C-alpha positions in Angstrom: -109.7 150.4 100.5 -107.1 149.1 97.9 -105.9 145.6 98.5 -102.2 144.8 98.5 -101.0 143.0 95.4 -100.0 139.3 95.5 -98.3 137.4 92.6 -98.8 133.7 92.3 -96.4 132.1 89.8 -96.5 128.6 88.5 -93.6 126.9 86.7 -93.9 124.1 84.2 -91.9 120.9 84.1 -89.5 121.9 81.3 -88.2 124.8 83.4 -87.7 122.4 86.4 -85.8 119.9 84.2 -83.4 122.5 82.9 -80.9 123.8 85.6 -80.0 126.9 83.6 -83.7 127.7 82.8 -84.6 127.2 86.5 -81.8 129.4 87.7 -82.8 132.1 85.2 -86.4 131.9 86.3 -85.6 132.0 90.0 -83.6 135.2 89.5 -86.5 136.8 87.8 -88.9 135.5 90.4 -86.8 136.8 93.2 -86.9 140.3 91.7 -90.7 140.4 91.5 -92.0 143.3 93.6 -94.3 142.7 96.5 -95.6 139.5 98.1 -95.5 136.3 96.0 -96.1 132.6 96.0 -94.5 129.9 93.8 -96.2 126.7 92.7 -94.5 123.8 90.9 -95.2 120.3 89.8 -92.5 117.9 88.7 -94.2 115.3 86.6 -91.3 114.6 84.2 -88.9 114.0 87.1 -91.5 111.8 88.8 -92.0 109.7 85.7 -88.2 109.3 85.2 -87.6 108.2 88.9 -90.6 105.9 88.9 -89.2 104.2 85.8 -85.8 103.7 87.6 -87.7 102.1 90.4 -89.6 99.8 88.0 -92.9 101.6 88.5 -94.8 102.2 85.3 -96.6 105.5 84.8 -100.1 105.5 83.4 -101.6 108.6 81.8 -105.2 109.2 80.6 -105.9 112.4 78.6 -102.6 113.9 79.9 -103.5 113.2 83.5 -101.6 110.8 85.7 -103.3 107.7 87.3 -102.0 107.9 90.9 -101.9 104.5 92.6 -100.3 104.0 96.1 -96.8 103.3 94.6 -97.0 106.3 92.3 -98.2 108.5 95.2 -95.1 107.5 97.2 -92.8 108.6 94.3 -94.7 111.8 93.7 -94.4 112.7 97.4 -90.7 112.0 97.4 -90.1 113.9 94.1 -92.5 116.9 94.4 -92.4 117.4 98.1 -88.8 116.4 98.5 -86.3 116.6 95.6 -87.9 119.3 93.5 -89.3 121.4 96.3 -86.2 121.5 98.4 -84.0 122.1 95.4 -86.0 125.2 94.5 -86.1 126.4 98.1 -82.3 126.0 98.4 -81.8 128.0 95.2 -84.0 130.8 96.4 -82.2 130.9 99.7 -79.0 131.4 97.7 -80.7 134.4 96.2 -81.4 135.7 99.7 -85.2 134.9 99.4 -86.6 133.5 102.6 -88.6 130.7 101.0 -90.5 127.9 102.8 -91.4 124.7 101.0 -94.9 123.4 101.5 -97.5 120.8 100.5 -101.2 121.5 101.0 -101.0 119.4 104.2 -98.6 121.9 105.9 -100.6 124.3 108.1 -103.7 122.6 106.6 -103.2 125.0 103.6 -105.0 123.2 100.8 -107.7 120.7 101.6 -109.0 118.4 98.8 -111.5 115.7 98.1 -110.3 112.5 96.5 -111.6 112.6 93.0 -114.7 110.3 92.7 -114.6 107.5 90.2 -116.7 108.1 87.1 -115.5 106.7 83.8 -111.9 106.5 85.1 -110.4 105.8 88.5 -107.6 108.3 88.9 -106.6 106.9 92.2 -105.1 109.2 94.9 -105.9 112.5 93.0 -107.3 115.5 94.8 -109.8 118.2 93.7 -109.3 121.3 95.8 -112.1 122.1 98.2 -110.7 124.8 100.5 -107.7 127.1 100.8 -106.7 128.3 104.3 -105.9 131.8 103.2 -105.4 133.1 106.8 -102.8 130.5 107.6 -100.9 131.2 104.3 -101.2 134.9 105.0 -99.4 134.5 108.3 -96.4 133.2 106.3 -96.6 136.2 103.9 -96.9 138.6 106.7 -93.8 137.1 108.3 -92.0 137.8 105.0 -91.7 134.2 104.0 -92.2 133.2 100.3 -94.3 130.0 100.2 -93.2 127.4 97.6 -96.1 124.9 97.1 -95.7 121.6 95.4 -98.7 119.9 93.7 -99.7 117.8 96.7 -102.7 118.4 98.8 -104.5 116.4 101.5 -108.0 115.3 102.6 -107.8 116.2 106.3 -108.0 112.6 107.3 -104.3 111.7 106.8 -104.3 111.0 103.1 -102.0 113.0 100.7 -103.4 113.6 97.2 -101.7 114.3 93.9 -103.3 117.5 92.5 -102.8 119.3 89.2 -100.4 122.2 89.7 -102.3 124.5 87.4 -105.4 123.9 89.6 -103.4 124.4 92.8 -102.3 127.7 91.4 -105.8 128.9 90.4 -107.4 127.8 93.6 -104.6 129.4 95.7 -105.2 132.7 93.8 -109.0 132.4 94.3 -108.6 131.8 98.0 -106.0 134.6 98.5 -108.1 137.1 96.5 -110.3 137.6 99.7 -107.2 139.3 101.2 -105.1 140.5 98.2 -105.5 141.7 94.6 -104.1 138.5 93.1 -102.4 137.9 89.7 -101.4 134.6 88.2 -98.4 134.0 86.1 -98.3 130.6 84.3 -94.6 130.2 83.2 -93.7 127.6 80.6 -91.4 127.3 77.6 -93.7 129.0 75.0 -94.4 132.8 74.7 -98.1 132.2 75.4 -101.1 130.8 73.6 -100.2 130.3 70.0 -102.5 130.7 67.0 -100.2 128.3 65.1 -98.4 125.7 67.2 -95.7 125.5 64.5 -95.0 129.2 64.8 -93.6 130.2 68.2 -94.2 133.9 67.4 -97.9 133.6 66.7 -98.8 134.7 70.2 -102.4 135.6 71.0 -101.7 138.6 73.2 -105.1 139.0 74.7 -107.9 136.4 75.2 -111.3 137.3 76.7 -114.3 135.1 77.1 -115.6 135.8 73.5 -112.3 135.1 71.8 -111.8 132.0 74.0 -115.0 130.5 72.6 -113.9 131.3 69.0 -110.5 129.7 69.5 -112.2 126.7 71.0 -114.5 126.4 68.0 -111.5 126.7 65.6 -109.6 124.0 67.5 -106.7 126.4 68.3 -107.2 125.8 72.0 -107.0 122.0 72.5 -105.1 119.3 74.4 -103.0 120.4 77.4 -103.9 124.1 76.8 -107.6 123.4 77.3 -107.5 122.6 81.1 -105.1 125.5 81.6 -107.5 128.0 80.2 -110.5 126.4 81.9 -108.6 127.0 85.2 -107.9 130.6 84.1 -111.5 131.6 83.5 -112.7 129.8 86.6 -110.2 131.9 88.6 -111.2 135.2 86.9 -114.9 134.5 87.7 -114.0 133.9 91.3 -112.0 137.0 92.3 -108.6 136.8 90.6 -107.6 140.1 89.0 -105.3 139.2 86.1 -103.8 136.1 84.5 -100.7 136.1 82.3 -99.3 133.1 80.4 -96.0 132.8 78.7 -92.2 132.2 79.1 -90.2 133.5 82.1 -89.4 136.8 80.3 -92.9 138.0 81.0 -91.8 138.5 84.6 -89.7 141.5 83.4 -91.2 144.9 82.8 -89.6 145.1 79.3 -91.4 142.1 77.7 -95.0 142.3 76.4 -94.9 139.2 74.2 -97.2 137.0 76.3 -100.9 136.1 76.6 -103.0 138.2 79.0 -106.3 136.6 79.9 -109.3 138.6 81.1 -113.1 138.1 81.3 
């Protein structure tokens, strides 16, 4: 029996920060056929607001150290300001969206990241996705909009990488649906030459991924993104696409498709 298709779309911070880009994205997202879920972060906005409040942001290898004060800001910004702004904009497009954290309906359960070399603070590693609860929302024709906050089931909220939330949601929902991931950001996809925006690698499989790693083409922030991608593909996700918002249209093929 063929599974129904589900699209899980993640938007990056540069889209969230640009009102025009966000409006353009949400119009394309609203026109996507079938059932869908939206995932967002909001790190740039959180950093800016933390700075206004006199709270210094600390990053290690591109990942945020989340102390108690920072968690309060992230909860306000991700779960409040950014999430509700996106939900309101989708309602204006006649999309019945519902804004969520992983704590809502116990949707995404995480473990607090153990301290090894670095204490990341209140950061969560996803343990379980409540796909049946999320599916109740989809069956009721709601569009879930998840921010990058999960919880530990004991009353503690946890800051969680939005790319990871996306891939883990897709893995969890793949038991019910044929799931596809769309990672939307400002670039056209994975680039062979970071200085040339048109040098898109249109298809990456496991073999080419290893070659690009060895050549140092995949590095920095793209490295955890692609690690998440291959983890998702090995655990039931059908397809993964990475590029700018135009890949959500049928006309554009200038993006990166990732397969095993």
